C-alpha atoms as one frame of an Amber mdcrd trajectory, in Angstrom:
protein
  25.157 161.857  84.324  25.705 158.441  85.899  23.591 155.819  84.005  21.385
 153.200  85.629  21.573 150.245  83.244  24.481 148.364  81.731  24.027 149.750
  78.204  23.647 153.211  79.685  26.801 152.598  81.714  28.808 152.279  78.528
  27.272 155.420  77.060  27.832 157.253  80.323  31.426 156.080  80.291  31.891
 157.485  76.808  30.453 160.805  77.924  32.824 160.888  80.897  35.734 160.041
  78.593  34.684 162.859  76.284  34.744 165.259  79.219  38.231 164.083  80.166
  39.403 164.478  76.560  37.975 167.949  76.358  39.554 168.825  79.661  42.972
 167.765  78.384  42.734 170.107  75.442  41.758 173.342  77.129  44.674 174.931
  79.003  48.305 175.971  78.702  50.674 178.007  80.875  53.604 180.297  79.978
  57.158 179.241  80.806  57.886 182.585  82.435  55.709 184.895  84.480  56.098
 187.724  81.951  54.991 185.695  78.924  51.584 186.217  77.382  50.000 183.801
  74.935  46.786 182.830  73.215  45.874 179.419  71.823  43.172 179.064  69.179
  42.441 175.380  68.573  39.716 173.312  66.981  39.263 169.590  67.540  37.117
 166.909  65.973  35.890 163.788  67.754  35.279 160.411  66.127  34.261 156.917
  67.174  35.405 153.939  65.098  36.297 156.418  62.366  32.845 158.039  62.326
  32.692 161.787  63.139  30.623 162.381  66.272  31.453 165.923  67.378  33.619
 169.031  67.248  34.691 171.822  69.539  36.874 174.888  69.824  39.126 176.152
  72.592  40.326 179.700  73.199  42.962 180.159  75.898  44.316 183.479  77.127
  47.408 183.717  79.313  48.363 186.978  81.005  51.393 187.847  83.103  49.795
 186.547  86.271  46.345 185.303  85.228  44.891 182.796  82.804  41.469 181.926
  81.430  40.048 179.502  78.905  36.710 178.916  77.200  35.631 175.715  75.467
  32.518 174.991  73.396  31.509 171.792  71.613  28.750 169.423  70.651  27.790
 166.142  69.023  27.256 165.805  65.287  26.225 163.324  62.610  24.632 160.055
  63.653  25.345 160.603  67.336  23.491 163.920  67.263  20.462 162.180  65.784
  20.324 159.736  68.689  21.695 161.789  71.575  22.215 165.429  70.667  24.260
 167.292  73.268  26.204 170.510  73.624  28.579 171.753  76.269  30.662 174.710
  77.332  33.310 175.305  79.953  35.233 178.123  81.610  38.291 178.262  83.834
  39.878 181.298  85.484  42.863 181.466  87.774  46.272 182.910  88.544  49.819
 181.958  87.605  51.928 181.890  90.784  55.669 181.160  90.554  55.120 179.455
  87.197  52.361 177.174  88.522  48.597 177.222  88.137  46.386 178.453  90.963
  42.853 177.774  89.642  40.040 179.832  91.140  36.849 179.214  89.140  35.707
 176.206  87.127  32.348 176.090  85.360  30.978 173.455  82.979  27.471 173.288
  81.528  26.099 170.418  79.393  22.725 170.234  77.689  21.074 167.120  76.284
  17.538 166.382  75.194  16.640 165.363  78.720  18.279 168.022  80.896  20.830
 170.761  81.406  23.464 170.302  84.085  25.835 172.926  85.483  28.863 172.164
  87.651  30.645 174.951  89.530  33.830 174.645  91.556  35.585 177.375  93.538
  39.215 176.617  94.368  41.779 178.260  96.629  45.063 177.346  98.315  45.382
 174.098  96.359  41.976 172.720  97.218  38.222 172.961  96.734  36.562 175.818
  98.614  33.032 175.140  97.383  31.209 173.294  94.602  27.702 172.666  93.334
  25.784 170.598  90.764  22.531 171.995  89.373  20.003 170.532  89.396  20.811
 168.798  92.666  21.020 165.015  92.545  19.369 162.512  94.845  21.995 160.851
  97.068  23.154 157.432  95.877  23.997 155.169  98.848  26.296 153.075  96.640
  28.502 156.040  95.732  31.825 156.255  97.619  31.599 159.521  99.596  33.881
 162.449  98.799  35.461 163.587 102.065  37.105 166.890 102.928  40.482 165.177
 102.589  39.617 164.209  99.011  39.103 167.888  98.159  42.581 168.954  99.256
  45.617 168.901  96.977  43.518 168.691  93.803  42.974 170.690  90.628  40.072
 170.895  88.208  39.911 168.851  84.958  40.663 171.834  82.710  43.796 172.836
  84.606  44.836 169.185  84.538  45.023 169.373  80.747  48.341 171.222  80.737
  51.746 169.582  80.901  54.608 171.833  81.985  58.033 170.204  81.713  60.740
 171.288  84.135  64.400 171.823  83.227  66.236 173.539  80.395  66.367 170.847
  77.717  63.901 169.952  74.991  60.504 169.492  76.695  59.488 166.931  74.065
  60.796 163.635  75.387  60.291 160.804  77.909  60.581 163.071  80.995  57.380
 164.830  79.906  55.335 161.688  80.626  55.962 161.400  84.320  53.886 161.704
  87.464  50.194 161.719  88.291  47.564 164.396  88.857  44.808 164.485  91.502
  41.573 165.819  89.996  38.120 166.740  91.289  35.405 167.351  88.676  32.544
 168.340  90.983  31.276 164.799  91.306  34.254 162.453  91.334  37.778 162.514
  92.736  40.227 160.568  90.546  43.841 160.421  89.432  45.426 160.396  85.981
  48.927 158.955  85.649  51.162 159.397  82.593  53.847 157.052  81.248  56.088
 157.545  78.206  55.331 155.439  75.109  57.015 156.895  72.017  57.598 159.928
  69.809  55.367 160.706  66.804  54.765 163.404  64.183  51.552 165.443  63.926
  50.226 167.998  61.451  47.226 170.280  61.830  45.351 171.594  58.829  46.143
 175.038  60.219  48.952 175.821  62.631  51.337 173.384  64.270  53.150 170.569
  62.526  56.057 168.697  64.038  56.958 166.214  66.773  54.706 165.110  69.606
  55.397 162.990  72.649  52.935 160.128  73.183  52.019 159.302  76.775  49.951
 156.438  78.093  47.162 157.580  80.429  45.965 155.522  83.392  42.761 156.320
  85.291  42.270 155.537  88.980  38.943 156.401  90.677  39.246 157.489  94.304
  35.845 158.739  95.490  32.502 160.013  94.252  31.789 156.972  92.071  29.767
 153.745  92.228  32.239 150.802  92.254  29.906 148.368  90.469  29.346 150.616
  87.451  30.630 148.962  84.281  31.961 152.246  82.861  34.204 152.848  85.892
  35.547 149.297  85.818  36.231 149.583  82.092  38.125 152.865  82.419  40.192
 151.711  85.387  41.218 148.540  83.532  42.312 150.340  80.339  46.020 150.234
  79.451  45.793 151.571  75.889  44.601 155.161  76.353  47.033 157.677  74.847
  47.565 161.432  74.721  49.786 162.995  72.047  51.276 166.226  73.440  52.461
 169.068  71.175  54.488 172.085  72.350  53.344 175.647  72.860  56.114 177.480
  71.008  58.305 179.640  73.224  57.278 177.895  76.460  57.957 174.632  78.251
  54.285 173.711  78.052  52.780 170.819  76.103  49.087 170.621  75.207  47.161
 167.584  73.934  47.045 167.457  70.155  45.418 164.031  69.957  43.718 161.639
  72.387  42.831 157.997  71.660  40.638 155.861  73.903  39.519 152.268  73.199
  35.788 151.777  73.811  33.412 148.809  73.409  32.168 150.474  70.204  35.588
 151.154  68.658  38.426 153.613  69.152  37.374 157.059  70.339  39.587 159.868
  69.076  39.919 163.593  69.692  42.327 165.332  67.287  43.280 168.919  66.515
  42.505 170.243  63.047  43.662 173.751  63.980  46.358 174.510  66.553  47.457
 178.143  66.351  49.476 179.883  69.060  50.001 183.632  69.211  52.643 184.724
  71.708  53.275 188.278  72.940  56.314 189.013  75.080  56.749 191.929  77.453
  58.515 194.050  74.834  55.374 193.896  72.650  56.716 191.605  69.942  54.044
 189.194  68.730  54.414 185.878  66.933  51.944 183.387  65.480  52.719 179.655
  65.198
């Protein structure tokens, strides 16, 4: 996935950004251990206002387990030049209101190859991982050590935002802290910072307030320092994620993501954002 030339670096950076965007949009967690919920969402991706792709996310939350499936692909002009599709799966447990991811699987297919990344997680770290087909070692890549694989979560789990406390979860406190992530190839951190409040409206499902957070990317290991895409991402100060609430929980999920690129603003935005919640007593609600 890492490109070899400067132009390819930019394209590779856009692909990595797309993966991060997709990861943001996949998961949610219930506010209480007994809550059960399902999110059906559809997103469209655009670059400089031109549609380039679409995807759907289905998330299921049980009393003590969660899973999510994502599927998407390029469209329009981008498909004509670089058609690609991808799918992802995450499975794990909910322990004391927190995620305990167990299995992460992502597969991407382009005209040149199909790549599959698998990660097994346990006890807050990476137990095992693989990339198929195997890659030739790159001596310029900063090695990922055993220490880098501890205290991390996968990109899909990193997409959720659970706000502590008893007040309204939509507000400045939601955009605090950083998350350590390992995606099977690279170890990096994403830090959030509050920017403003905004209003969003899906064609189907949620409409209402969203909290807008700035997102800041810091590579740690598993990357080539001289790659233009990495330098560009690390220097960005205008990436944003618009978080919308999962009704009945203290969880926020990305509704919209904007990322400046050398080719124009990249955007991922929900067109459908429908939550169905089922409580222990069997009452169901759709939002």
